[in-house]
C-alpha angles and dihedrals in degrees: 000000000000129000142067108247131127124209118200125194133171144171101038090145095201108197099050129091099244096051111115090231100159093046090051091052090052089049091055091048091053103045106143128250091245093066118100100169138035119194116198099203101200139280089061086135126041113228101154096071099028140044107272094222091047092051092049092050093050092049103034088112091061092045091050090047088053093049091049090065086075134129095018089051121031108226120203126182117206106191121233131199096269094052097029087119088075086081087067095052119099113268087255118040126174086351092300123118114200124197095228122190139166091220141353138211125205136163128222125172091352093304120116114221123200116203121201128156093237103240083105084080088068091075089091088072098031102044095233137025088238092061093049091047089053089056091044092051092052091051090052088057096040101042114213092329102121095186093051093049091047092049091050091054095044093047089054092048091045093058093043094250119187095035131260109323091011126134093269091053088051090053089051090050093046090052090052092049089059089068133059089241134013109291124227112246095261089062095054101053092065090049088053091051091049092053091049092051087051095054092045091061115121114256093252090056092055127089098262093176091058091051092058090049090052090048090054089051090053092051090048098044115018103024102034113177094012133110110235117221114188142153128190099106096067087224108123116211144142114211104175093175089062097038090241136125133170123208095212118207149279099232136099094017097319124125104172129163140158128235116206124189139138090295096056139253126332125186114219140173122217 
């Protein structure tokens, strides 16, 4: 293939009823000859409401189809909150090797683009990205069972999992910091459940305006001089003046994606 163009897609949520699975397959089959890179920007697979292995088995044809694009098209998979558990899978699973990342940096036309799924913006409510990802990983293993996920997190904290100074200790310290004094265990489990309920809200129920404000902060502080590409909110947009673009989603009738080349970023729908 010839060309120097990147396509970024996110939030397909393969494994749930309202994912546009067939349309996504057709999209993969018809990627143009001018594309040299495909960025899967997280939540391609749905592990929060389904068993991860079951979802992988059901969609192994799509995963293999994506991997077959190599080497003509470089395929990168930036994990999201709903498929974060992929980081726990063996490097090769079902005969498929995924190039998994937490973020990605690319350059087109002299502009540096930073790709993240977007759940990193949740750290405003969860103190750190690591704390949020611990919650997200537990939900991947527990499905949509809030009580089970909360119990898993609390059991790990209760036995001091992660070692002194580890992420689970930090979660415990964060929980304690939410109170005027250290809470007894029975007070902390409801707090964990409340946070899980929060992060399981549908995108339209979340504070999208706040997410954009947090994204602007990231561009101005962490990723200075870079153009931020993210998903997570299911709200497609390109705001060149802010150095921000959102990939939208492939659920409930949507089929959004971004094209990036030397001329900039363009939002499209398949």
